[in-house]
Backbone of each chain as ProteinMPNN parsed JSONL, in Angstrom:
{"seq_chain_A": "XXXXXXXXXXXXXXXXXXXXXXXXXXXXXXXXXXXXXXXXXXXXXXXXXXXXXXXXXXXXXXXXXXXXXXXXXXXXXXXXXXXXXXXXXXXXXXXXXXXXXXXXXXXXXXXXXXX", "coords_chain_A": {"N_chain_A": [[29.21, 25.89, -21.986], [26.344, 23.842, -21.646], [22.887, 24.67, -21.563], [19.967, 26.425, -20.304], [18.856, 29.639, -20.913], [17.304, 32.512, -19.593], [15.943, 35.671, -20.114], [14.927, 39.024, -19.341], [16.237, 38.808, -15.905], [14.728, 40.142, -14.02], [11.755, 41.958, -14.588], [9.884, 44.799, -15.276], [6.75, 46.196, -15.917], [4.235, 48.411, -17.184], [0.747, 48.355, -16.466], [-1.358, 47.011, -18.983], [0.423, 46.922, -21.049], [2.016, 44.891, -23.49], [4.412, 42.279, -23.038], [7.475, 40.605, -23.72], [9.048, 37.592, -22.918], [12.197, 36.089, -22.89], [13.559, 32.931, -23.908], [16.133, 30.708, -24.292], [17.81, 27.797, -25.468], [20.624, 25.581, -25.538], [20.817, 22.877, -25.66], [20.1, 21.172, -27.577], [17.525, 20.235, -27.525], [14.271, 19.05, -28.43], [11.755, 19.672, -27.349], [10.062, 22.309, -25.646], [9.006, 24.404, -22.895], [6.74, 26.538, -21.091], [6.18, 27.776, -17.869], [4.218, 29.033, -15.176], [4.713, 30.408, -11.969], [3.311, 30.971, -8.879], [3.282, 32.45, -5.589], [3.491, 29.972, -3.054], [2.361, 28.047, -4.6], [2.418, 25.274, -6.879], [4.031, 24.7, -10.069], [2.444, 25.874, -13.012], [1.408, 24.907, -16.215], [1.805, 26.794, -19.13], [2.216, 27.007, -22.008], [3.408, 24.578, -24.361], [5.873, 23.18, -26.559], [6.452, 20.771, -28.909], [8.012, 20.53, -31.093], [9.752, 22.395, -33.632], [7.904, 25.126, -34.991], [5.475, 24.313, -34.014], [3.09, 24.241, -31.402], [1.341, 23.832, -28.28], [-1.486, 24.606, -26.231], [-1.297, 24.915, -22.702], [-2.425, 24.463, -19.35], [-3.144, 27.021, -18.544], [-3.367, 29.012, -20.645], [-4.652, 31.346, -21.48], [-4.393, 34.747, -22.332], [-1.757, 34.705, -22.93], [0.865, 34.277, -25.405], [2.858, 32.425, -27.763], [5.75, 31.586, -29.784], [7.53, 29.434, -32.036], [9.921, 29.475, -33.833], [12.513, 28.768, -34.162], [14.607, 26.058, -33.188], [16.087, 26.518, -30.898], [14.854, 28.537, -29.497], [12.129, 29.93, -27.644], [10.074, 32.135, -27.21], [7.936, 33.902, -24.925], [5.009, 35.782, -24.874], [3.427, 38.024, -22.811], [0.328, 39.191, -22.746], [-1.834, 42.108, -22.722], [-4.246, 41.112, -22.08], [-3.996, 39.278, -20.104], [-4.994, 38.798, -16.904], [-3.792, 38.78, -14.346], [-0.766, 39.222, -14.402], [1.594, 39.393, -12.917], [4.149, 37.454, -11.738], [6.371, 34.613, -11.329], [8.184, 33.375, -13.97], [8.972, 30.432, -15.615], [11.033, 28.708, -17.853], [11.472, 25.676, -19.636], [13.133, 22.766, -20.99], [13.189, 19.693, -22.874], [14.257, 16.463, -24.127], [12.186, 15.548, -25.681], [11.063, 13.092, -26.363], [8.587, 12.056, -26.275], [8.067, 10.408, -24.216], [7.183, 9.229, -20.988], [9.265, 9.262, -19.291], [10.868, 11.309, -19.892], [13.004, 13.93, -19.021], [12.666, 17.182, -17.74], [14.48, 20.187, -18.048], [15.326, 23.138, -16.394], [15.301, 26.715, -16.824], [16.678, 29.733, -15.243], [14.621, 31.462, -14.628], [12.287, 34.256, -14.894], [11.281, 37.1, -13.232], [8.367, 38.749, -13.349], [6.906, 41.848, -12.906], [4.042, 43.685, -12.815], [3.056, 46.964, -12.868]], "CA_chain_A": [[28.305, 25.172, -21.099], [24.996, 23.663, -22.149], [21.882, 25.058, -20.592], [18.831, 27.235, -20.693], [18.971, 31.005, -20.428], [16.111, 33.339, -19.632], [16.255, 37.076, -19.879], [15.807, 39.399, -18.239], [15.949, 38.149, -14.639], [13.624, 40.918, -13.457], [11.104, 42.757, -15.62], [8.79, 45.624, -14.771], [5.958, 46.77, -16.998], [3.002, 49.073, -16.79], [-0.473, 47.632, -16.8], [-1.862, 47.279, -20.317], [1.486, 46.732, -22.036], [2.493, 43.544, -23.774], [5.824, 42.101, -22.727], [7.974, 39.317, -24.208], [10.101, 36.965, -22.129], [13.068, 35.31, -23.754], [14.06, 31.635, -23.463], [17.03, 30.106, -25.274], [18.498, 26.597, -24.985], [21.621, 25.013, -26.431], [20.879, 21.463, -25.301], [19.614, 20.435, -28.74], [16.255, 19.608, -27.164], [13.155, 19.343, -29.314], [10.586, 20.176, -26.63], [10.238, 23.433, -24.734], [7.818, 24.619, -22.069], [6.641, 27.723, -20.238], [5.398, 27.599, -16.658], [4.022, 30.179, -14.292], [4.76, 30.035, -10.56], [2.823, 31.965, -7.933], [3.7, 32.09, -4.224], [2.77, 28.9, -2.388], [1.735, 27.125, -5.553], [3.307, 24.574, -7.799], [4.125, 25.281, -11.402], [1.314, 25.622, -13.914], [1.868, 24.914, -17.599], [1.173, 27.809, -19.97], [2.318, 26.478, -23.362], [4.547, 23.738, -24.648], [6.152, 22.959, -27.969], [7.131, 19.484, -29.11], [8.927, 20.62, -32.226], [9.725, 23.713, -34.269], [6.694, 25.54, -35.708], [4.304, 23.66, -33.434], [2.968, 24.426, -29.966], [0.02, 23.525, -27.74], [-1.867, 25.281, -24.994], [-1.296, 24.183, -21.45], [-3.598, 24.62, -18.498], [-3.502, 28.426, -18.278], [-2.85, 29.727, -21.816], [-5.364, 32.597, -21.771], [-3.643, 35.967, -22.083], [-0.363, 34.472, -23.315], [1.11, 33.752, -26.738], [4.223, 31.938, -27.968], [6.155, 31.214, -31.13], [8.663, 28.498, -32.04], [10.471, 29.572, -35.186], [13.821, 28.129, -34.117], [14.687, 24.994, -32.188], [16.731, 26.991, -29.692], [14.187, 29.686, -28.91], [10.694, 29.766, -27.385], [9.666, 33.334, -26.477], [6.574, 33.989, -24.377], [4.469, 37.134, -24.772], [2.349, 38.22, -21.843], [-0.467, 40.254, -23.353], [-2.641, 42.928, -21.814], [-5.445, 40.352, -21.735], [-3.716, 38.458, -18.926], [-5.531, 39.621, -15.822], [-2.858, 38.843, -13.213], [0.494, 38.783, -14.995], [2.73, 39.411, -11.984], [4.475, 36.081, -11.343], [7.694, 34.099, -11.696], [7.988, 32.566, -15.166], [10.049, 29.461, -15.806], [11.116, 28.019, -19.133], [12.121, 24.378, -19.516], [13.252, 22.015, -22.236], [13.452, 18.261, -22.732], [14.591, 15.842, -25.407], [10.979, 15.488, -26.485], [10.918, 11.74, -26.889], [7.196, 11.644, -26.06], [8.109, 9.356, -23.214], [6.916, 9.768, -19.649], [10.521, 9.333, -18.541], [11.607, 12.47, -20.376], [13.3, 14.87, -17.94], [12.678, 18.589, -18.105], [15.546, 20.989, -17.477], [14.747, 24.467, -16.209], [16.073, 27.938, -16.798], [16.711, 30.407, -13.942], [13.372, 32.177, -14.381], [12.114, 35.705, -15.015], [10.229, 37.61, -12.344], [7.645, 39.85, -13.989], [6.05, 42.655, -12.039], [3.247, 44.668, -13.554], [2.752, 48.054, -11.94]], "C_chain_A": [[26.932, 25.047, -21.743], [24.003, 24.078, -21.103], [20.782, 25.881, -21.203], [19.011, 28.624, -20.093], [17.632, 31.712, -20.592], [16.529, 34.774, -19.359], [15.007, 37.925, -20.082], [15.466, 38.635, -16.965], [14.77, 38.822, -13.94], [13.071, 41.833, -14.549], [9.935, 43.497, -15.007], [8.06, 46.241, -15.961], [4.719, 47.455, -16.426], [1.813, 48.23, -17.23], [-0.94, 48.021, -18.203], [-0.823, 47.112, -21.422], [1.747, 45.253, -22.256], [3.977, 43.459, -23.417], [6.245, 40.707, -23.185], [9.144, 38.843, -23.372], [10.895, 36.022, -23.035], [13.457, 33.991, -23.106], [14.873, 31.023, -24.594], [17.672, 28.863, -24.653], [19.495, 26.104, -26.021], [21.867, 23.544, -26.105], [20.454, 20.565, -26.464], [18.325, 19.669, -28.43], [15.164, 20.005, -28.147], [12.004, 20.038, -28.591], [10.951, 21.326, -25.704], [8.905, 23.771, -24.083], [7.891, 25.98, -21.38], [5.7, 27.415, -19.075], [5.268, 28.935, -15.937], [4.036, 29.664, -12.86], [4.299, 31.21, -9.716], [3.169, 31.516, -6.525], [2.835, 30.989, -3.627], [2.094, 27.925, -3.319], [2.799, 26.413, -6.366], [3.326, 25.276, -9.13], [2.889, 24.916, -12.224], [1.764, 25.839, -15.352], [1.086, 25.914, -18.432], [1.089, 27.307, -21.417], [3.469, 25.485, -23.409], [4.651, 23.503, -26.144], [6.933, 21.662, -28.102], [8.188, 19.565, -30.195], [8.792, 22.01, -32.828], [8.435, 23.905, -35.058], [5.427, 24.839, -35.222], [4.276, 23.934, -31.943], [1.522, 24.168, -29.551], [-0.231, 24.312, -26.464], [-1.737, 24.337, -23.813], [-2.555, 24.475, -20.666], [-4.059, 26.065, -18.331], [-3.027, 29.328, -19.41], [-3.508, 31.087, -22.056], [-4.539, 33.823, -21.383], [-2.167, 35.851, -22.41], [-0.29, 34.04, -24.784], [2.568, 33.349, -26.851], [4.492, 31.777, -29.447], [7.323, 30.241, -31.004], [9.194, 28.433, -33.473], [11.834, 28.9, -35.28], [13.837, 27.087, -33.011], [15.183, 25.534, -30.854], [15.894, 27.986, -28.901], [12.681, 29.481, -28.774], [10.213, 30.974, -26.582], [8.195, 33.315, -26.064], [6.167, 35.459, -24.303], [3.31, 37.141, -23.791], [1.538, 39.411, -22.352], [-1.263, 41.013, -22.294], [-3.925, 42.202, -21.403], [-5.233, 39.459, -20.513], [-4.045, 39.28, -17.694], [-4.571, 39.782, -14.643], [-1.47, 38.389, -13.667], [1.684, 38.741, -14.048], [2.967, 38.013, -11.448], [5.921, 35.8, -11.701], [7.482, 33.134, -12.854], [9.218, 31.697, -15.41], [9.913, 28.78, -17.165], [11.849, 26.697, -18.904], [12.257, 23.753, -20.896], [13.483, 20.544, -21.912], [13.736, 17.682, -24.109], [13.369, 15.716, -26.3], [10.761, 14.125, -27.114], [9.496, 11.221, -26.785], [7.13, 10.465, -25.109], [7.872, 9.977, -21.842], [8.175, 9.828, -18.8], [11.36, 10.539, -18.932], [11.794, 13.477, -19.245], [13.295, 16.287, -18.472], [13.789, 19.31, -17.344], [15.101, 22.449, -17.504], [15.775, 25.577, -16.319], [15.973, 28.608, -15.432], [15.473, 31.234, -13.631], [13.449, 33.671, -14.632], [10.993, 36.125, -14.086], [9.626, 38.846, -12.989], [6.761, 40.537, -12.968], [5.346, 43.697, -12.887], [2.742, 45.717, -12.577], [1.44, 48.723, -12.289]], "O_chain_A": [[26.413, 26.007, -22.313], [24.219, 23.877, -19.908], [20.667, 26.022, -22.421], [19.286, 28.762, -18.901], [16.929, 31.536, -21.587], [17.357, 35.048, -18.49], [14.14, 37.592, -20.89], [14.493, 37.881, -16.949], [13.924, 38.155, -13.345], [13.826, 42.409, -15.333], [9.104, 42.913, -14.312], [8.686, 46.745, -16.894], [4.235, 47.122, -15.344], [1.868, 47.501, -18.221], [-0.925, 49.195, -18.571], [-1.162, 47.158, -22.604], [1.704, 44.459, -21.317], [4.701, 44.452, -23.489], [5.484, 39.747, -23.062], [10.104, 39.578, -23.142], [10.333, 35.269, -23.829], [13.664, 33.931, -21.894], [14.377, 30.841, -25.707], [18.033, 28.861, -23.476], [19.253, 26.192, -27.225], [22.978, 23.037, -26.255], [20.451, 19.34, -26.341], [18.068, 18.604, -28.991], [15.128, 21.135, -28.635], [11.347, 20.905, -29.168], [12.004, 21.323, -25.066], [7.835, 23.48, -24.617], [8.977, 26.501, -21.123], [4.604, 26.882, -19.25], [6.101, 29.83, -16.078], [3.452, 28.623, -12.56], [4.834, 32.313, -9.827], [3.336, 30.32, -6.285], [1.607, 31.052, -3.682], [1.334, 27.065, -2.875], [3.923, 26.891, -6.517], [2.707, 26.326, -9.299], [2.368, 23.805, -12.138], [2.42, 26.833, -15.665], [-0.145, 25.893, -18.446], [-0.003, 27.202, -21.976], [4.39, 25.547, -22.594], [3.676, 23.61, -26.888], [7.97, 21.49, -27.462], [9.134, 18.778, -30.221], [7.821, 22.718, -32.559], [7.938, 22.982, -35.704], [4.427, 24.782, -35.938], [5.311, 23.87, -31.28], [0.6, 24.271, -30.361], [0.695, 24.638, -25.72], [-2.021, 23.142, -23.903], [-3.62, 24.706, -21.239], [-5.222, 26.315, -18.015], [-2.345, 30.32, -19.153], [-2.948, 31.906, -22.785], [-4.05, 33.927, -20.258], [-1.405, 36.793, -22.192], [-1.254, 33.508, -25.335], [3.42, 33.864, -26.126], [3.573, 31.824, -30.265], [8.02, 30.225, -29.99], [8.95, 27.478, -34.21], [12.26, 28.506, -36.366], [13.143, 27.235, -32.004], [14.756, 25.069, -29.798], [16.2, 28.251, -27.738], [12.035, 28.932, -29.667], [9.967, 30.848, -25.382], [7.338, 32.781, -26.768], [6.889, 36.282, -23.74], [2.351, 36.378, -23.918], [2.043, 40.533, -22.375], [-1.346, 40.605, -21.136], [-4.612, 42.633, -20.477], [-6.199, 38.943, -19.95], [-3.449, 40.332, -17.463], [-4.553, 40.837, -14.009], [-1.049, 37.278, -13.343], [2.691, 38.105, -14.36], [2.102, 37.442, -10.784], [6.606, 36.632, -12.296], [6.702, 32.188, -12.746], [10.351, 32.179, -15.409], [8.833, 28.342, -17.563], [12.747, 26.62, -18.065], [11.586, 24.156, -21.846], [13.919, 20.198, -20.814], [13.488, 18.325, -25.129], [13.48, 15.767, -27.525], [10.327, 14.02, -28.261], [9.219, 10.082, -27.16], [6.233, 9.627, -25.2], [8.302, 11.098, -21.569], [8.155, 10.386, -17.703], [12.432, 10.766, -18.372], [10.823, 13.837, -18.579], [13.856, 16.562, -19.533], [14.005, 19.072, -16.156], [14.571, 22.932, -18.504], [16.943, 25.414, -15.965], [15.265, 28.116, -14.554], [15.29, 31.666, -12.493], [14.522, 34.274, -14.59], [9.89, 35.579, -14.139], [10.297, 39.865, -13.152], [5.978, 39.901, -12.262], [5.982, 44.488, -13.584], [2.085, 45.397, -11.586], [1.028, 49.664, -11.611]]}, "seq_chain_B": "XXXXXXXXXXXXXXXXXXXXXXXXXXXXXXXXXXXXXXXXXXXXXXXXXXXXXXXXXXXXXXXXXXXXXXXXXXXXXXXXXXXXXXXXXXXXXXXXXXXXXXXXXXXXXXXXX", "coords_chain_B": {"N_chain_B": [[-6.822, 10.178, -14.594], [-3.905, 12.031, -13.74], [-2.493, 12.951, -10.585], [-0.873, 14.739, -7.94], [0.077, 14.914, -4.572], [1.531, 16.783, -2.134], [2.19, 16.283, 1.118], [2.903, 17.981, 3.181], [3.186, 21.417, 3.651], [5.199, 22.863, 4.794], [8.287, 21.937, 6.269], [10.33, 21.529, 9.045], [13.594, 21.01, 10.195], [16.391, 20.084, 12.256], [19.84, 20.796, 11.717], [21.777, 18.06, 10.619], [19.951, 16.119, 11.325], [17.486, 13.633, 10.216], [15.727, 13.982, 7.048], [12.426, 14.047, 5.825], [10.267, 14.229, 3.237], [7.037, 14.202, 2.125], [5.134, 12.581, -0.421], [2.311, 11.803, -2.267], [0.752, 10.103, -4.961], [-1.485, 9.919, -7.79], [-2.408, 7.822, -10.365], [-3.39, 6.433, -13.461], [-1.902, 4.571, -14.68], [1.351, 3.044, -14.815], [3.433, 5.286, -13.372], [5.864, 7.903, -14.149], [7.955, 9.473, -11.854], [9.191, 12.385, -10.259], [11.527, 14.307, -8.329], [12.161, 17.651, -7.693], [14.293, 20.404, -6.793], [14.156, 23.746, -5.608], [15.856, 26.643, -5.13], [15.649, 29.891, -3.561], [14.314, 32.253, -5.804], [15.349, 30.992, -8.042], [15.763, 28.654, -10.812], [14.387, 25.307, -11.289], [15.952, 22.337, -10.116], [16.768, 19.056, -11.004], [16.471, 16.442, -8.706], [16.111, 13.654, -8.494], [14.739, 10.767, -10.282], [12.095, 8.449, -10.852], [11.614, 5.664, -12.853], [10.577, 3.161, -13.15], [12.602, 1.291, -13.131], [14.019, 0.681, -10.735], [12.888, 0.498, -7.418], [13.931, 1.952, -5.292], [15.396, 4.956, -5.436], [18.295, 6.74, -6.003], [19.54, 10.002, -5.601], [20.963, 13.255, -6.263], [23.183, 15.001, -3.973], [22.857, 13.396, -1.694], [20.213, 12.675, -1.378], [17.374, 10.447, -1.528], [14.669, 8.432, -2.796], [11.794, 6.4, -2.377], [9.77, 4.354, -4.293], [6.575, 3.314, -3.703], [4.231, 1.3, -4.63], [1.927, 0.124, -3.53], [1.204, 1.902, -1.601], [0.918, 4.17, -3.014], [2.965, 6.127, -2.977], [5.812, 8.342, -2.907], [8.083, 9.193, -1.294], [10.557, 11.541, -0.249], [13.811, 11.347, 1.078], [16.546, 12.041, 3.325], [19.463, 11.248, 5.054], [20.837, 13.018, 6.775], [20.438, 16.308, 7.419], [21.572, 19.296, 5.824], [22.557, 22.715, 6.086], [22.488, 23.898, 3.579], [20.483, 22.559, 2.329], [18.118, 23.812, 2.67], [15.299, 24.861, 1.077], [12.795, 24.855, -1.559], [10.857, 22.046, -2.387], [9.691, 19.999, -4.984], [7.371, 17.572, -5.928], [6.716, 15.58, -8.738], [4.629, 14.285, -11.296], [4.568, 12.506, -14.331], [2.764, 12.515, -17.401], [1.425, 10.067, -19.733], [2.298, 10.752, -22.302], [4.477, 12.282, -21.811], [4.796, 15.023, -22.088], [3.119, 16.649, -20.626], [3.334, 17.557, -17.434], [2.556, 17.091, -13.991], [2.677, 19.132, -11.244], [3.313, 19.026, -7.769], [2.222, 21.065, -4.967], [4.39, 21.885, -3.581], [6.93, 21.681, -1.011], [8.275, 23.448, 1.564], [11.412, 23.397, 2.919], [12.92, 23.938, 5.971], [15.963, 24.424, 7.641], [17.423, 24.211, 10.71], [20.051, 25.604, 12.602]], "CA_chain_B": [[-6.047, 11.418, -14.566], [-2.8, 12.019, -12.778], [-2.427, 14.023, -9.596], [0.195, 14.556, -6.95], [-0.186, 15.65, -3.34], [2.613, 16.89, -1.157], [1.395, 16.259, 2.336], [3.316, 19.04, 4.092], [3.599, 22.637, 2.965], [6.441, 23.274, 5.438], [8.944, 20.976, 7.153], [11.477, 22.133, 9.721], [14.459, 20.027, 10.841], [17.675, 20.607, 12.724], [20.985, 20.341, 10.937], [22.286, 16.775, 11.073], [18.851, 15.17, 11.557], [16.932, 13.144, 8.949], [14.7, 14.726, 6.325], [11.38, 13.276, 5.173], [9.278, 15.04, 2.538], [6.08, 13.191, 1.702], [4.445, 12.795, -1.686], [1.422, 10.755, -2.757], [0.371, 10.344, -6.34], [-2.576, 9.142, -8.354], [-2.177, 7.64, -11.793], [-4.123, 5.296, -14.006], [-0.925, 3.671, -15.275], [2.609, 3.118, -14.084], [3.887, 6.65, -13.629], [7.209, 8.382, -13.866], [7.889, 10.443, -10.762], [10.394, 13.191, -10.148], [11.665, 15.325, -7.296], [12.974, 18.801, -8.051], [14.543, 21.372, -5.732], [14.229, 25.13, -6.058], [16.352, 27.63, -4.183], [14.915, 31.15, -3.766], [14.474, 33.01, -7.047], [16.127, 30.208, -8.995], [15.032, 27.627, -11.522], [14.299, 24.01, -10.628], [17.015, 21.382, -10.401], [16.333, 17.677, -10.805], [17.131, 15.679, -7.659], [16.065, 12.241, -8.86], [13.509, 10.372, -10.952], [11.716, 7.04, -10.868], [11.081, 5.294, -14.166], [10.206, 1.739, -13.042], [13.759, 0.4, -13.134], [14.284, 0.263, -9.367], [11.964, 1.247, -6.556], [14.703, 2.887, -4.477], [16.121, 5.803, -6.38], [19.267, 7.638, -5.373], [19.708, 11.232, -6.349], [22.119, 14.083, -5.937], [23.265, 15.616, -2.642], [22.505, 12.458, -0.637], [18.766, 12.407, -1.33], [16.848, 9.261, -2.171], [13.221, 8.297, -2.691], [11.336, 5.036, -2.593], [8.474, 4.205, -4.921], [5.763, 2.273, -3.077], [2.997, 1.235, -5.414], [0.795, -0.223, -2.67], [0.841, 3.095, -0.837], [0.957, 5.275, -4.003], [3.8, 7.173, -2.392], [7.173, 8.546, -3.432], [8.638, 10.105, -0.294], [11.964, 11.938, -0.395], [14.505, 11.291, 2.361], [17.99, 12.286, 3.41], [19.809, 10.835, 6.424], [21.354, 14.089, 7.613], [20.19, 17.592, 6.753], [22.615, 20.327, 5.81], [21.968, 24.049, 5.938], [22.302, 24.195, 2.16], [19.29, 21.865, 1.839], [16.95, 24.683, 2.842], [14.803, 25.197, -0.262], [11.476, 24.301, -1.813], [10.95, 20.778, -3.074], [8.484, 19.688, -5.735], [7.132, 16.218, -6.424], [6.13, 15.746, -10.069], [4.264, 13.066, -12.013], [4.54, 12.74, -15.769], [1.702, 11.771, -18.057], [1.874, 9.015, -20.647], [2.994, 11.326, -23.442], [5.72, 12.888, -21.357], [4.87, 16.463, -22.279], [2.367, 17.375, -19.607], [3.701, 17.088, -16.107], [1.743, 17.635, -12.907], [3.515, 19.5, -10.117], [2.727, 19.235, -6.458], [2.234, 22.464, -4.521], [5.702, 22.193, -3.021], [7.202, 21.639, 0.435], [9.423, 24.289, 1.917], [12.239, 22.789, 3.966], [13.725, 24.83, 6.8], [16.996, 23.702, 8.386], [17.873, 25.029, 11.841], [21.43, 25.339, 13.044]], "C_chain_B": [[-4.986, 11.337, -13.472], [-2.967, 13.162, -11.796], [-1.299, 13.717, -8.632], [-0.099, 15.448, -5.762], [1.037, 15.632, -2.454], [1.959, 17.17, 0.187], [1.752, 17.364, 3.324], [3.718, 20.269, 3.298], [4.93, 23.154, 3.524], [6.964, 22.126, 6.297], [10.157, 21.669, 7.748], [12.264, 21.047, 10.44], [15.694, 20.734, 11.362], [18.788, 20.034, 11.856], [21.5, 19.023, 11.508], [21.22, 15.731, 11.334], [18.248, 14.748, 10.221], [15.85, 14.064, 8.382], [13.711, 13.743, 5.704], [10.384, 14.248, 4.558], [8.329, 14.065, 1.836], [5.337, 13.578, 0.435], [3.582, 11.573, -1.997], [0.97, 11.104, -4.164], [-0.859, 9.518, -6.688], [-2.341, 9.047, -9.851], [-2.886, 6.385, -12.261], [-3.182, 4.306, -14.685], [0.354, 3.794, -14.471], [3.28, 4.455, -14.366], [5.399, 6.79, -13.642], [7.069, 9.489, -12.834], [9.237, 11.118, -10.595], [10.344, 14.0, -8.852], [12.616, 16.394, -7.822], [13.179, 19.667, -6.809], [14.66, 22.758, -6.339], [14.728, 26.008, -4.919], [15.721, 28.971, -4.512], [15.311, 31.876, -5.048], [15.362, 32.304, -8.072], [15.21, 29.274, -9.776], [15.022, 26.325, -10.732], [15.44, 23.11, -11.069], [16.516, 19.98, -10.099], [17.152, 17.017, -9.701], [17.227, 14.205, -8.038], [14.776, 11.97, -9.616], [13.326, 8.862, -10.896], [11.083, 6.725, -12.22], [10.814, 3.807, -14.267], [11.383, 0.781, -13.071], [14.034, -0.157, -11.738], [13.434, 1.107, -8.447], [12.679, 2.22, -5.633], [15.616, 3.666, -5.41], [17.054, 6.723, -5.619], [19.471, 8.853, -6.252], [20.952, 11.984, -5.943], [22.039, 14.565, -4.497], [22.764, 14.711, -1.52], [21.024, 12.153, -0.499], [18.435, 11.072, -1.998], [15.342, 9.205, -1.962], [12.849, 6.856, -3.013], [9.933, 5.031, -3.172], [7.732, 3.046, -4.27], [4.396, 2.263, -3.758], [1.779, 0.99, -4.527], [0.302, 0.969, -1.869], [0.703, 4.322, -1.748], [1.758, 6.448, -3.461], [5.169, 7.212, -3.039], [7.84, 9.572, -2.524], [10.133, 10.324, -0.504], [12.623, 11.943, 0.981], [15.978, 11.647, 2.2], [18.395, 11.997, 4.842], [20.19, 11.996, 7.343], [21.226, 15.42, 6.873], [21.377, 18.528, 6.88], [21.934, 21.669, 5.603], [21.657, 24.368, 4.476], [21.091, 23.478, 1.558], [18.026, 22.714, 1.962], [16.52, 25.225, 1.486], [13.362, 24.706, -0.366], [11.631, 23.066, -2.694], [9.61, 20.444, -3.725], [8.493, 18.228, -6.169], [6.336, 16.352, -7.719], [5.791, 14.376, -10.647], [4.109, 13.401, -13.487], [3.455, 11.904, -16.422], [2.291, 10.821, -19.102], [2.686, 9.577, -21.807], [4.292, 12.009, -23.082], [5.776, 14.396, -21.471], [4.137, 17.236, -21.197], [2.678, 16.769, -18.252], [2.851, 17.797, -15.07], [2.653, 17.881, -11.711], [2.698, 19.526, -8.828], [2.878, 20.693, -6.052], [3.552, 22.861, -3.888], [5.752, 22.044, -1.511], [8.428, 22.482, 0.699], [10.135, 23.653, 3.101], [13.065, 23.863, 4.657], [14.732, 23.973, 7.576], [17.555, 24.631, 9.456], [19.273, 24.619, 12.261], [21.465, 24.738, 14.443]], "O_chain_B": [[-5.152, 10.677, -12.446], [-3.513, 14.212, -12.133], [-0.835, 12.581, -8.527], [-0.481, 16.606, -5.927], [1.519, 14.566, -2.07], [1.263, 18.171, 0.36], [0.965, 17.653, 4.226], [4.513, 20.168, 2.363], [5.695, 23.805, 2.813], [6.196, 21.432, 6.963], [10.921, 22.321, 7.036], [11.698, 20.258, 11.197], [16.001, 21.854, 10.953], [18.679, 18.926, 11.332], [21.643, 18.877, 12.722], [21.546, 14.563, 11.546], [18.462, 15.411, 9.206], [15.172, 14.799, 9.099], [14.11, 12.73, 5.128], [9.73, 15.006, 5.274], [8.759, 13.215, 1.057], [4.961, 14.734, 0.238], [4.071, 10.443, -1.991], [0.824, 12.278, -4.504], [-1.222, 8.568, -5.995], [-2.105, 10.051, -10.522], [-2.967, 5.395, -11.533], [-3.64, 3.294, -15.215], [0.416, 4.586, -13.531], [3.658, 4.721, -15.507], [6.121, 5.898, -13.197], [6.179, 10.335, -12.927], [10.286, 10.498, -10.768], [9.271, 14.332, -8.347], [13.705, 16.104, -8.318], [12.355, 19.667, -5.895], [15.19, 22.929, -7.437], [14.092, 26.099, -3.869], [15.293, 29.175, -5.648], [16.493, 32.08, -5.328], [16.041, 32.951, -8.869], [14.034, 29.121, -9.448], [15.581, 26.25, -9.638], [15.843, 23.113, -12.232], [15.908, 19.744, -9.055], [18.382, 17.028, -9.748], [18.285, 13.588, -7.918], [13.849, 12.78, -9.616], [14.295, 8.104, -10.893], [10.161, 7.402, -12.674], [10.824, 3.25, -15.365], [11.183, -0.433, -13.038], [14.26, -1.358, -11.589], [13.276, 2.307, -8.672], [12.089, 3.222, -5.228], [16.485, 3.106, -6.078], [16.633, 7.409, -4.687], [19.562, 8.754, -7.476], [21.876, 11.422, -5.355], [20.975, 14.543, -3.877], [22.294, 15.207, -0.496], [20.627, 11.434, 0.418], [19.13, 10.631, -2.914], [14.805, 9.852, -1.062], [13.503, 6.189, -3.814], [9.017, 5.631, -2.609], [8.216, 1.914, -4.287], [3.536, 3.102, -3.491], [0.72, 1.578, -4.747], [-0.871, 1.04, -1.502], [0.396, 5.41, -1.262], [1.31, 7.595, -3.477], [5.621, 6.238, -3.64], [8.126, 10.691, -2.947], [10.867, 9.413, -0.886], [12.064, 12.479, 1.938], [16.559, 11.567, 1.117], [17.728, 12.461, 5.767], [19.905, 11.966, 8.54], [21.841, 15.619, 5.826], [22.082, 18.551, 7.889], [20.857, 21.743, 5.012], [20.667, 25.038, 4.182], [20.711, 23.748, 0.418], [16.983, 22.361, 1.411], [17.265, 25.949, 0.827], [12.787, 24.21, 0.602], [12.435, 23.049, -3.626], [8.549, 20.584, -3.117], [9.481, 17.721, -6.7], [5.395, 17.141, -7.795], [6.561, 13.425, -10.51], [3.582, 14.454, -13.843], [3.241, 10.746, -16.062], [3.502, 10.786, -19.316], [3.652, 8.954, -22.249], [5.118, 12.284, -23.952], [6.732, 15.002, -20.988], [4.507, 18.369, -20.887], [2.331, 15.623, -17.966], [2.473, 18.956, -15.244], [3.317, 16.967, -11.222], [1.555, 19.982, -8.802], [3.576, 21.461, -6.713], [3.808, 24.046, -3.678], [4.755, 22.25, -0.818], [9.492, 22.253, 0.122], [9.536, 23.405, 4.148], [13.812, 24.601, 4.015], [14.378, 22.919, 8.104], [18.09, 25.697, 9.153], [19.62, 23.438, 12.271], [22.542, 24.455, 14.966]]}, "name": "protein", "num_of_chains": 2, "seq": "XXXXXXXXXXXXXXXXXXXXXXXXXXXXXXXXXXXXXXXXXXXXXXXXXXXXXXXXXXXXXXXXXXXXXXXXXXXXXXXXXXXXXXXXXXXXXXXXXXXXXXXXXXXXXXXXXXXXXXXXXXXXXXXXXXXXXXXXXXXXXXXXXXXXXXXXXXXXXXXXXXXXXXXXXXXXXXXXXXXXXXXXXXXXXXXXXXXXXXXXXXXXXXXXXXXXXXXXXXXXXXXXXXXX"}
């Protein structure tokens, strides 16, 4: 089955620790994205990558870092500099045609709780 | 700049009655618009998208939406609600480059038996 996987589904960390969230896709998509979702709010873009070895900051990149060494993988690191890291994190991918009609497909999400 | 406003944070309907979830957008060019659904603690699933081919767009699970340029609206409708429709719905507008999308705040749909 083609799709996007995120692991783990639930993640608990102590305050001050860095944590890395995994996102893998086998859709052969060029573009990948990370979003943060807080209760009662829409999704906010953290980082996106149009192609391997390239990525751009989204609207709320502070306290986060990413890498894109492989087409299939786009891990997100939540650093200790992120002031309110507890949230639901969603990864997405798209063909990356640079067209406004490009559809994003979402993974199941990772719920991060910082204690 | 693009923006999207979902006019209701919560909508409650009875099973078997029509559903209307309202979305207004702002865009300086002809936009692409999407509706996604999210069930609790799940990822988002695409319901339908408008890309200027036809103003009435049919999606999955009996949902449809109509693009009205004069009203800058893209409301989501379904003739008859089912219990399984209870979820959160997001209206989304895509920018010209296609990489940065703007999400509405979401509308939570409750379906009463």
